[in-house]
N, C-alpha and C positions, 0 to 999 in steps of 0.2 A: 437613870442616866445610862447611856451606852457605855461610858467609860467605867462606871461601876461594874457593869456586867462583864466588860472586858477584863477587868482586874480579877474578877472571880471566876471567869470562864476556865474550864479545863485546858491545860496546855499540852499540845501534842508532844510526844517524846522527841521528835526530831524537827528542826526548823525547816528543813527542805526535804519533804518526804520523797522517797524513791518511788519509781514507777511500779505499780502493782502488777502482778501476773495472775492469770486465771486460776492457776493451781493454788495460789495463796489466798484468794478471796472468794472463789466461787465453789468451794467444796471439793471433796476428794475425787469426784467423777469428772471434773473439768480437765481438758487437755493441757498438758504442759506447754508453757510459752515457747520453750525451745523447739518442741516438735512442731508447733504451729509455724514458727519462723522458718524452719527447715522445709516444711511442706510447701511454703510459699516461695522457696528458693531465695530468701532474703539473707540467710546466713548459712555457713557451712558447718560441718560437724567439728572441724578443727577449732573454729571460733567458739562454738558452744562448749567444747571440752575445756578450752582456756578459761572461759567465763565461770564454769563450774569449779575449776581449780581456785580461781580468785574468791569465789563464794565460800569455799571450804576454809580459806585462810583468813578472810576479812569480813565475811558476811555480806549482806545486801541481797538484792533481787537480781535474777538472771537478766531480765530485760535492761535494767539500769546498767549492769556491768557490761553487757554487750555494746551499749551505747558508749560507755566510758572507754573501752578498748578500741573503738573505731570500727567495729565490725558491722554496725547498724546505725542508722540515723534515728534520732528521736522521732522524727515525723513518720518514718516507716513503722516504728514500734507502736506509736499512738494510733495509727490507722488500724493496725491489727487488733489492738486492745479495744478500740471503739467498736469495731465489728463484733468482736467476741463478747464483750460485756454489755453492749447496747447503750453506751454513753455517747452523747453528742460531743463533738470536738469544737472547742472555742476557736473562732477565727475561720472555721470551715462551715460547720453546721449552725453555729450560734454566733451572731455578730456582736462585737464589742461596742458599747455605747460611746458617745462623745465624752471627752475628759471631764466636762462639768456635770455629767449625769450619773456619777458613781454615788448614788444616794439610795439607801434602803427605805422604802415607804414607811412612814410612821415612826422612824427612828432617826437619831443623829448619824451623820456619816461615820463609818468605821475608820479609825485612824490608819493612815497608810503604813506607819511603822509596824502596827499590829499585823496587817496583811503581809508585809515584807518578812516579818519574823516567821510566819507560818507558811509562806509560799502560796498564798491564795489570792484570788480576786473576787470581790463581792459587788454586785450591782442589782438594780431593780429589774425584775423579770417583767417584760411587757405583758405576759399572760397572768401576772399577779404573783406576789411573793418575791423570793430572792434567788439569784443565780450565784452559785459558788463554783468557780473554776479553779482546778488544782491539778497537779500531776498524779494524784492518788485519790480519786473521789471516794473510794471505799475504805480509806484509812479510818479506823474506829475512833482514834483520838480527835481527828479533825471533825468527824461527824458529831461527836459529843460536844465539842466546843461550839459548833455552829448551831446545834439544836438548843444549847444553853442560851445563846445570844438571841435567837429568834424562835421562841417556843410557840408563838401564835401565827407564824408565817410559814407557808409552804416553801421548801428549799429544793431547788433543782441543781443537782451536782453534774458538772461537765468536766471532761478532760481538757487540759491546756498545756501546750508546749512550754518548756522552761523559758525559752528565749522570748516568747510572746509575753509571758507574765513579767519577766524582768524588765523588758522594754516599757510596758505599760506602767508598772509600779515606779520605775524611774521617772517617767513623765509626771505621774501623780505626786511624787515626792517633791517635785519642783525645787530641786537644788538641795534636798536633804542629804545627799551623799557627797556634797562638795568636800567634806572633810577627808575623803579618801585620797585627795591629792597629796602625795607624799613628798614632794620636792626631790631632793637629791639623796635622800636617805636610802642606801642600797638595801639595808635590811627590810625597810618598809616596802620597797618595791618588790623584793622577793616574796614577802608575805602576801602582797596583793596578787602576785602572779600565781601563787599556789592555792588561792582560795577556790573552793569547789565551784561556785557559780562562774568564776572567770574561766576555769579549766573547761567546764561544760560549754560555755559560750564559744570558746575558740574551737573546741571539737565539733560543735554544731555548725559553725561557719565552714569548716573544712569539709564536713559531710555534705552540706548543702551545695557547696561549690562542685564537689565530685559528682553528685547526683544531677546537677544542672549542666554538666559538661563544661564548666568554666576552665579557662586556661590561666587566668590570673585573678587574684583577690586584691582589691585596693582598699586600704583603710586611710581615710582622709580627714584629719581633724580640722574643725572650724572654730569659731569663737565661742559658740554656744552648744554645738553638737559635733559628732563625728559621723561620717557616712561610710558605709561599706558598699562597695560596688564590685560586681563580677563582670569579667570580660568573657562573653559567650559568643562564639562564632565571630570573633573580632570586634564586637561592639560592647561598650560598657553599659550595664544596667544597674540602677540603684536597687539594693536588696535590703538595706537596713539603715535606720537612722537612730542613734543613741545619744544620750546626754554626754556632753564633753567631759563631765566628771568621771566617766567610766573609761576614758581612753587610756589613761596612764596604766591602769591595771591590765587592759587587753594588750597594749603595746609591750609592757614588761613581760607578759606571758609569752608572746611571740618571740621577743628578743632572747628570752631565757632558753626556750627550747630549740632555737636555731643557732645558739652559740655566740650571740652578740653580747656586748657589754651593756647591761641594763642601765647602768648609771650614766653612760655617755649619750648625750642628746644634742651635742653641738657639731658632731662630725658624721658624715655618711658611713654606714656600715653595711656589710654583706654577711649573710649566714646561710646555712643549709640544715635541713632536717629530713628525716624519713618517717613517715607515719602510715597508718592504715586508716582509711576513711571510707565508710560505706562498703567495706569488704575489699577495697582496692589498695594495693601497696603503691605509695606515691613518694617521689622525691620532690622536695619543695625548695626552691631558691628564694631567699628572703632578702629584701633590700630596705634599709631605713634611710630616709633623706630628711634632714632638718628643714622645717618651714617656719613661717611666722607664728602659726597657732600650734605647732608641735610637729612631730615627725610623721611624714607620709611613709606608710609601710606598704610594700607591694610583695605579694607572694606569687611566684610562678609555679604552677602545678605540672609535674612531669610524671606520668604513669611509668612505673618500672617495667611493666610488661607491655610490649607493643607487638601486636599481631598483624599490623597493617604496613609492614616495611617492604613488601614486594613492589617492584616497579609497576606491575599491573594494577596495583591498588592506589596509585597516585592520581588516577582520573585523567591520564593523558589520552589524546586521540591516537589512533593506530600509527600514524606517520611519526609523531613525536616519540612514541614508545619504542618504535624500531630504531630510531636514531640514538636515543639515550642508551638503549641496550648495546648498540654497536660501540658507543663511546666507552662503556664499562669494560669492554673486552680489549681495549687498546693496550699495547705493551708499554707505551711511554707517552708522555705529553701531559698537558694540563687541561682539566675540565673545570670551568669556573661557573658557579651558580650565584646569581645576583638577585637582589631584592631587599626591601626594608625589613626591619625587625618584625617577627611574627608572620612572615609570608611562607613559612614551611620549608625554608632552605635546608635546615638540619635533617628533616624527614627525608627530603630528596637525596641528600648525601648518604644517609644511612641505607636507604633503599638501593642506591647505586653500589655501595660497598657490599651489600648482601648479594647483588647480582654478580659482582666481580669475584666473590668468594667461591671458587670452584674446588676448594680443598687442597690446591697445589700452590697457593700463593701465600706469602707472608704479608699481612696487612697490619699497619700500625696507624693509629690516629693520635693527634694532639689537639685537645679541645679545652675550652674554657666557658662553661663546665662540660663534663661528660654527661650528656642528657639521657642517653639510652645505652645500656650495656648489651654488647653483641657477643655471641659465642665465637670462639676461635679467632678473635681479633684482639690485638694488644692496644688498649686505650690508655692514653696519658692525660692526666689533669694538670694544667699549668698552675704554677704558684709563683706569681711575680714577686711576692715578698721575700722569697728565698732564692730568687734569680732564675727560676725555671720558667722562662718565657717561651713564646712560640719559636723564636729564632734559636734559642738555646736547646729546646727539645728537638728541633729539626736536625741540628748538628749531631745529636746523639742517635737519633733514629737512623741516620744514614749508616751508622756502624752496626746496625742490627740486621743488615742484609734484607731490606724490605723489597717487595714487588709493588705494592700499592700503599700510598701515603695519603692520609686525609688531614688537612689543616683546617681547623674550625673556622678561622677567618684570617685573611691577609690584611693586617692593620698598618704595617710600616714597610719601609724600603728594605730593611734587613731581612724580614720574613719573606718578602716577595722575591728577593734575589736568591735566597737559599732554596725556595720552592722551585724557582725557574731552573737553577742549576741541577736540582734533583731530577726534574723532568728531562733535561738535556742529557743526563747520564744514565738513562734507561729505566726511569721509574714513572709510573702513572700517578699523578698528583691530582687530588680533588680538593677544592677549596671554595670559599665564598668571599665576595666583596659587596660592599653596600653601594649600589648604583640603582638608578631608576629603570634602566633597560639593559639588555644583554651587551650591546655595542659599547655602552658606557664603561664596561670593565677595562677596555684598552685605555681609555682616557684616565681612569682612576689609577691604574698602575703607573702610567707615564707621569702623572702628577706626583706620585710618591717618589719620583726620582729615578725610576728604572729606565734604562736606555730602550728606545723603541724597538731596535732589532732583537733585544732580549725578550721583550714583551711579545712580539709577534711570532717568533720562531717556534716555541714549544706549545702554544695554545692550539688544541684540537677542536674545542667546542665551547660555546657560550650559551648560557641559559638564564633567562629571567623568569620570574614567577610571582604570582599573587594568589591569594585565597579569596574566593567568593562564596557567599552563603548559599547553601542548597535550599530550594523551596521545600517547605514542609509537605510531605506526601499526603498528609491527612486533610489539608485545607486548601492547597493550591488549586486555582481554577484557570481555565483557558483565558488568555489575555484578550481583553475587549478590543484593543487596537495596538498595532505596532507601526511606527513610522515607516513609510515606504523606503526611505534612504537606509534605515537600519536593516530592513528585510532584504533589500538588494545586496548590501554589503555581506550579510551572513550567507545569502544564497550562493554567492560566488565561491565561497570556501566550502560550503556544505556539499556542493556537487563534486568537488575535488577530493574531499576527505570522507564524507559520509555516504557517497553514492546517491541512491534514490530515496534515502530516508526522508520522510515528510517533515515539515516544520511542525513543532508542538510547542508553540509559544504559551507560557503560563505566567501568572502573576501572583504575588503574595496576598494572603487574606489575613490569617491569624486565627489560632485556636488555643485551647488549653495545653495541648501537647507540645506546642512550640512557644508557650508563654506569650501568645498573642503577637509574636513578632512576624509570623509568616514564613520563618526560615528555621531549619534544623540541620545542623552540621555544615561542613564546608567542603568545597572541591577546588582543586588547583586549576589555574589557567596559566599557560606556558608560552614561552618564546624561545625557540632553539635555533641557533645559528652555527652551522659548521664553518670552520675557518679553513679556507683553501689557500693555495699558494698566492693567487692574485690578491686576496685580502691581506695576507701577510706582507706582501710587497707594498700595498697601499698604506699599511700602518707604519712601515719603515720610512716611507716617503713623506709621512706627516699628514696623511689624509684626515680631514675633520670628521666629527661625529655624523653629520648629515650625509657626507659622501659615503662613509662606511655603511650607514643604514640603507642607502640607496642600492649599494652593491648587494647587501643581504636580500633586499626586496627583489632584485633582478634574478636572484638565485632561488626564488620561491619561498622565502621565509615568511612565516605567519606571525604577526605581532600579538601582544597581549590582548588588546581590545578585540581583535578578530577571533582569537581562540575563545575568548569569553562569549562572544556572540554565537559561536558554535554550541557552547554549553546551553545558552538560552534557546537556541534553535531546537535542541533536544528536550527542552522542558526541565533541565536540571536546575536552572536558576532563572532569574528574571532579567529583562533588559535593564531595568533601573539599577539593579545590583551591579551588573557589569559596568555600566557607565559610572557608578559611584566609585568603584575600585580602580578603574583605569583612567579616571579624569586626571588631566595634567595639572 
């Protein structure tokens, strides 16, 4: 009987074997894993030195330690090991069978709990024999146990990522781990959060998100499973589905490291953490929101180092770039940037601040939260729980002799009035409001209760923006057809802005490099409206949104859809993407 063999089979020394390195399993002449990873520019020398220090103190293998500290993703490490050691990679080179096919020929199925304890997957090899997937195919203890179980069958060992194995084993267990639900016992939740598989799963999710350029990670529990989705280029993609029984442990881990109360599940919570994932330093904003089936957790990923904060890197057309540059040099007044959440407003504000910073100005910001840290600029984080609101911070800022003030968002009448008074007393104020278009900023401030004459007088410029996905440069193809009305609309502006540049309409296809979406990265589309004296008088007189927009059009303003079509004209994005983003 298989169970008798299992009881007698040699037991590996560790239940979750670490990742082997060539230097440890391939003899003294093999290259060190650290040298291999540095040669492939996957890790830096500082990360390797840190891993070596950890190895000296706590043992373990270099590859596994690099993954644990966030310098390297497990997928990157396994790809290198697969190439070096000649092992196939499960899920990439070797397909996993259907859940009902985990049967070894001529034998009873191996119990799932035995595979869970040893961190392995066993199934029938289509070519005959057995496939054994593990994180360490060359582990002597594992090989001895497998050979003892199947002395008459050929065994093919393959590499497998921990996340893949855990996901599959959880599905095979069919509710075996339901006992891990710990209720409200804080001690139990902490124990779950500190378990090595949970720690590695969370680290792996963060590393994958960074590698795939995700801006947000969504963990959404359901009745029987929970789903992990990444927002990439503004669109959500499902990346993982796990049994519901594992959610409490993962949620507790995220709440613990982000400073939330792990025992509180009835109230919304916010937290923050700083990590290194795939070699990048990241600030992460965490939010937990109670739902019917558990807490929805969303992580916003913010790279600490941003090298793309110059105005010229925003993707503006030359006329818009010249106008925004001129606004950044104004001595006083208000510049308002509008758009929904996730439209790139903060990036535009930071780029404008960088342009305004000539070394001779005092620049102060008040934000919630501070997303990117800028040199030579005083940045203030609001804390509403202790009374440090936008309005309160602004009052203090004015006593610091600033030249330029950036307010993260104008949310209420008090903040709006202080910002306006600051602009009227000789300061340049940059801020954002949530409206659908640039002209809507006037209406929004008036709706807050600010008098129209106070709204109109200090405003120098209004800007609205959206982000559209860039076409993947590796698979985009010339568009088969563009509607004549679209082509005519774009041509009118192309002649004014781009000169004689020919139309290069392209459409999305999809390939492995863009994860078959057809798009990779994003570029901004903009609407910039200078506010002159006539428009100020119209606002004071109570002109409506349509009238003000007509005035902007008469002065040559280009709106979001039209700027987007210019991007499509140049082959940067597709017409479909522009219409999707700018649809009313």
